[in-house]
C-alpha positions as a Markdown table, in Angstrom:
| # | Residue | x | y | z |
|---|---|---|---|---|
| 1 | Unk | 0.2 | -0.1 | -0.2 |
| 2 | Unk | 0.7 | 3.1 | -0.7 |
| 3 | Unk | 0.9 | 6.4 | 0.9 |
| 4 | Unk | -1.0 | 9.7 | -0.9 |
| 5 | Unk | 0.2 | 13.6 | 0.6 |
| 6 | Unk | -2.4 | 16.4 | -0.5 |
| 7 | Unk | -0.5 | 19.3 | 0.4 |
| 8 | Unk | -0.9 | 23.0 | 0.3 |
| 9 | Unk | 2.6 | 23.7 | 0.4 |
| 10 | Unk | 5.0 | 23.4 | -1.8 |
| 11 | Unk | 7.5 | 22.7 | 0.8 |
| 12 | Unk | 5.7 | 19.9 | 2.2 |
| 13 | Unk | 5.6 | 18.5 | -1.2 |
| 14 | Unk | 8.7 | 18.5 | -2.1 |
| 15 | Unk | 9.4 | 16.6 | 1.0 |
| 16 | Unk | 6.6 | 14.4 | 0.6 |
| 17 | Unk | 8.5 | 13.7 | -3.0 |
| 18 | Unk | 11.8 | 13.1 | -1.5 |
| 19 | Unk | 11.4 | 10.8 | 1.2 |
| 20 | Unk | 8.9 | 8.6 | -1.8 |
| 21 | Unk | 5.7 | 10.0 | -0.6 |
| 22 | Unk | 3.2 | 12.0 | -4.4 |
| 23 | Unk | 0.8 | 14.0 | -4.2 |
| 24 | Unk | 0.0 | 16.9 | -5.2 |
| 25 | Unk | -0.3 | 20.8 | -4.2 |
| 26 | Unk | -4.1 | 22.4 | -3.9 |
| 27 | Unk | -5.1 | 26.0 | -3.1 |
| 28 | Unk | -9.5 | 26.0 | -3.6 |
| 29 | Unk | -11.9 | 23.8 | -1.5 |
| 30 | Unk | -13.3 | 22.2 | -5.6 |
| 31 | Unk | -9.6 | 21.3 | -5.6 |
| 32 | Unk | -9.2 | 19.8 | -2.7 |
| 33 | Unk | -12.5 | 17.0 | -3.2 |
| 34 | Unk | -11.1 | 16.4 | -6.5 |
| 35 | Unk | -7.9 | 15.2 | -5.2 |
| 36 | Unk | -9.0 | 13.6 | -1.8 |
| 37 | Unk | -11.6 | 11.6 | -4.1 |
| 38 | Unk | -9.0 | 10.2 | -7.2 |
| 39 | Unk | -6.9 | 9.2 | -4.0 |
| 40 | Unk | -10.0 | 7.2 | -2.8 |
| 41 | Unk | -10.7 | 5.5 | -6.4 |
| 42 | Unk | -7.1 | 4.3 | -6.6 |
| 43 | Unk | -7.0 | 0.9 | -4.0 |
| 44 | Unk | -3.4 | 0.9 | -4.0 |
| 45 | Unk | -4.0 | 4.1 | -1.4 |
| 46 | Unk | -3.6 | 2.9 | 1.6 |
| 47 | Unk | -2.4 | 6.0 | 4.1 |
| 48 | Unk | -3.6 | 9.8 | 2.3 |
| 49 | Unk | -1.6 | 12.9 | 3.8 |
| 50 | Unk | -3.7 | 15.9 | 4.3 |
| 51 | Unk | -2.0 | 18.9 | 5.7 |
| 52 | Unk | -4.4 | 19.9 | 8.4 |
| 53 | Unk | -5.1 | 23.2 | 6.5 |
| 54 | Unk | -6.6 | 21.6 | 4.5 |
| 55 | Unk | -8.3 | 19.8 | 6.8 |
| 56 | Unk | -10.0 | 22.5 | 8.6 |
| 57 | Unk | -11.9 | 22.9 | 5.4 |
| 58 | Unk | -13.8 | 19.9 | 4.9 |
| 59 | Unk | -13.7 | 18.2 | 8.2 |
| 60 | Unk | -17.0 | 17.2 | 7.8 |
| 61 | Unk | -15.3 | 14.6 | 4.1 |
| 62 | Unk | -12.6 | 13.6 | 6.3 |
| 63 | Unk | -15.2 | 12.4 | 9.2 |
| 64 | Unk | -17.4 | 10.5 | 6.9 |
| 65 | Unk | -13.9 | 8.8 | 5.7 |
| 66 | Unk | -13.1 | 8.1 | 8.4 |
| 67 | Unk | -16.1 | 6.9 | 10.2 |
| 68 | Unk | -17.1 | 5.1 | 6.6 |
| 69 | Unk | -13.9 | 3.7 | 5.1 |
| 70 | Unk | -12.2 | 1.1 | 6.3 |
| 71 | Unk | -8.7 | 2.2 | 3.8 |
| 72 | Unk | -7.8 | 4.4 | 3.4 |
| 73 | Unk | -6.6 | 5.8 | 7.2 |
| 74 | Unk | -6.2 | 9.9 | 7.1 |
| 75 | Unk | -3.9 | 11.6 | 8.8 |
| 76 | Unk | -4.2 | 15.1 | 8.8 |
| 77 | Unk | -0.2 | 16.6 | 9.6 |
| 78 | Unk | 1.6 | 19.8 | 9.8 |
| 79 | Unk | 2.9 | 22.1 | 7.1 |
| 80 | Unk | 6.5 | 24.0 | 7.7 |
| 81 | Unk | 4.5 | 27.0 | 9.6 |
| 82 | Unk | 3.6 | 24.0 | 12.6 |
| 83 | Unk | 0.7 | 23.0 | 13.7 |
| 84 | Unk | -3.0 | 24.8 | 14.3 |
| 85 | Unk | -4.2 | 21.7 | 17.1 |
| 86 | Unk | -4.1 | 22.3 | 20.8 |
| 87 | Unk | -0.8 | 19.6 | 23.2 |
| 88 | Unk | -3.8 | 17.4 | 24.5 |
| 89 | Unk | -5.7 | 17.2 | 20.8 |
| 90 | Unk | -4.8 | 13.6 | 20.3 |
| 91 | Unk | -6.0 | 12.9 | 23.6 |
| 92 | Unk | -9.1 | 14.6 | 23.0 |
| 93 | Unk | -9.3 | 12.5 | 20.0 |
| 94 | Unk | -8.7 | 9.4 | 21.0 |
| 95 | Unk | -11.6 | 10.0 | 24.2 |
| 96 | Unk | -13.2 | 11.2 | 21.1 |
| 97 | Unk | -13.4 | 8.3 | 19.1 |
| 98 | Unk | -14.0 | 5.3 | 21.9 |
| 99 | Unk | -15.0 | 6.7 | 24.8 |
| 100 | Unk | -11.3 | 5.9 | 26.7 |
| 101 | Unk | -9.7 | 8.3 | 29.1 |
| 102 | Unk | -6.1 | 8.0 | 29.2 |
């Protein structure tokens, strides 16, 4: 299975390309949805990496995929400008997803 990057930043895309990860740079919501749908259609893609900024533009679509698709796994990553997450965001995500407090 392959990884695929959907980024809004050319530097993030370049870094991932150096690591052997294919991807695309997009900026508009319709471009994001098009790239995401294309990645979902590709059966060889097991993990979709999407920058946090783009993920925040389409949260409903990402949540729908996380809840209703077995694969691919969608991972929101920070870009070179850092993360927009709160320090306890992973714990909050676990609590919301499975109701377990760690």
